[in-house]
C-alpha positions as a Markdown table, in Angstrom:
| # | Residue | x | y | z |
|---|---|---|---|---|
| 1 | Met | 100.2 | 91.4 | 93.6 |
| 2 | Asp | 96.9 | 90.6 | 95.1 |
| 3 | Ile | 94.5 | 93.3 | 96.1 |
| 4 | His | 91.3 | 93.1 | 98.2 |
| 5 | Asn | 88.2 | 95.2 | 97.9 |
| 6 | Lys | 87.3 | 96.2 | 101.5 |
| 7 | Thr | 84.1 | 98.0 | 100.6 |
| 8 | Pro | 80.5 | 96.6 | 100.4 |
| 9 | Arg | 80.2 | 97.9 | 96.8 |
| 10 | Pro | 81.8 | 96.8 | 93.5 |
| 11 | Leu | 84.7 | 98.9 | 92.3 |
| 12 | Lys | 86.1 | 99.8 | 88.9 |
| 13 | Ile | 89.8 | 100.3 | 89.4 |
| 14 | Pro | 91.6 | 102.2 | 86.6 |
| 15 | Leu | 94.9 | 100.5 | 85.5 |
| 16 | Pro | 97.7 | 101.7 | 83.3 |
| 17 | Gly | 97.1 | 101.4 | 79.5 |
| 18 | Gly | 93.4 | 102.3 | 79.8 |
| 19 | Lys | 92.5 | 99.0 | 81.4 |
| 20 | Val | 90.0 | 98.6 | 84.2 |
| 21 | Leu | 89.8 | 95.9 | 86.9 |
| 22 | Arg | 86.2 | 95.3 | 88.1 |
| 23 | Leu | 86.3 | 94.0 | 91.7 |
| 24 | Gly | 83.2 | 92.9 | 93.6 |
| 25 | Pro | 82.6 | 93.5 | 97.2 |
| 26 | Gly | 85.0 | 91.6 | 99.4 |
| 27 | Lys | 86.7 | 90.0 | 96.4 |
| 28 | Thr | 90.4 | 89.7 | 95.6 |
| 29 | Gly | 92.1 | 90.4 | 92.3 |
| 30 | Gln | 95.5 | 90.5 | 90.9 |
| 31 | Ile | 97.5 | 93.5 | 89.5 |
| 32 | Thr | 101.1 | 94.0 | 88.4 |
| 33 | Ala | 103.7 | 95.9 | 90.5 |
| 34 | Lys | 103.6 | 98.5 | 87.8 |
| 35 | Ala | 99.8 | 98.9 | 88.2 |
| 36 | Ser | 100.2 | 99.3 | 92.0 |
| 37 | Glu | 102.3 | 102.4 | 91.3 |
| 38 | His | 99.5 | 103.9 | 89.1 |
| 39 | Pro | 98.2 | 107.2 | 90.8 |
| 40 | Pro | 94.5 | 106.2 | 90.9 |
| 41 | Val | 95.4 | 102.8 | 92.4 |
| 42 | Lys | 97.7 | 104.5 | 95.0 |
| 43 | Lys | 94.9 | 106.8 | 95.9 |
| 44 | Leu | 92.5 | 103.9 | 96.5 |
| 45 | Ile | 95.1 | 102.2 | 98.7 |
| 46 | Glu | 95.7 | 105.3 | 100.7 |
| 47 | Asp | 91.9 | 105.8 | 101.2 |
| 48 | Gly | 91.6 | 102.3 | 102.5 |
| 49 | Thr | 89.2 | 101.3 | 99.8 |
| 50 | Ile | 91.5 | 98.5 | 98.6 |
| 51 | Glu | 94.5 | 96.8 | 100.3 |
| 52 | Ile | 97.5 | 94.9 | 99.0 |
| 53 | Val | 97.0 | 91.3 | 100.3 |
| 54 | Gly | 100.0 | 89.5 | 99.1 |
| 55 | Asp | 102.6 | 89.2 | 96.4 |
| 56 | Gly | 101.3 | 87.4 | 93.3 |
| 57 | Gly | 104.8 | 86.9 | 92.0 |
| 58 | Thr | 105.2 | 83.6 | 93.9 |
| 59 | His | 101.8 | 82.4 | 92.7 |
| 60 | Gly | 102.6 | 83.5 | 89.1 |
| 61 | Thr | 105.9 | 81.6 | 89.0 |
| 62 | Thr | 104.3 | 78.4 | 90.2 |
| 63 | Gly | 101.2 | 78.9 | 88.0 |
| 64 | Gly | 103.4 | 79.8 | 85.1 |
| 65 | Ser | 105.3 | 76.5 | 85.2 |
| 66 | Ser | 102.1 | 74.5 | 85.5 |
| 67 | Asp | 100.4 | 76.6 | 82.8 |
| 68 | Ser | 103.2 | 76.0 | 80.4 |
| 69 | Gly | 103.0 | 72.3 | 81.0 |
| 70 | Ser | 99.3 | 72.2 | 80.5 |
| 71 | Ser | 99.4 | 74.5 | 77.4 |
| 72 | Gly | 101.9 | 72.2 | 75.6 |
| 73 | Pro | 99.3 | 69.4 | 75.1 |
| 74 | Asn | 96.6 | 72.0 | 74.4 |
| 75 | Gln | 98.6 | 73.5 | 71.7 |
| 76 | Ser | 99.5 | 70.2 | 70.1 |
| 77 | Gly | 95.8 | 69.1 | 70.0 |
| 78 | Pro | 94.5 | 71.9 | 67.7 |
| 79 | Ser | 97.7 | 71.9 | 65.7 |
| 80 | Gly | 97.1 | 68.3 | 64.6 |
| 81 | Gly | 95.6 | 69.7 | 61.5 |
| 82 | Gly | 92.3 | 67.8 | 61.7 |
| 83 | Ala | 90.1 | 70.9 | 61.7 |
| 84 | Met | 92.2 | 72.5 | 59.0 |
| 85 | Arg | 91.9 | 69.5 | 56.7 |
| 86 | Arg | 88.1 | 69.4 | 57.2 |
| 87 | Ser | 87.7 | 73.0 | 56.3 |
| 88 | Gly | 90.0 | 72.6 | 53.2 |
| 89 | Asp | 88.0 | 69.5 | 51.9 |
| 90 | Arg | 84.7 | 71.4 | 51.8 |
């Protein structure tokens, strides 16, 4: 889910699990559906400090498939073993 900071000041939004989302003035960030049900987040939404802009699930699905395609070559590059052999030969 996308959220938007409607205030002219930066916000620290407490999330479940002790995490914090720092959101600049007028900026947009992403939180999970579980995080949107967190009481401090609900209070900020009710106060009008932040608003839910869109559903990040659609973007996450599209991004997930492209990320998995791009992470395959990235994973095979470092796993070639070149760096490991160099450190072993020292």
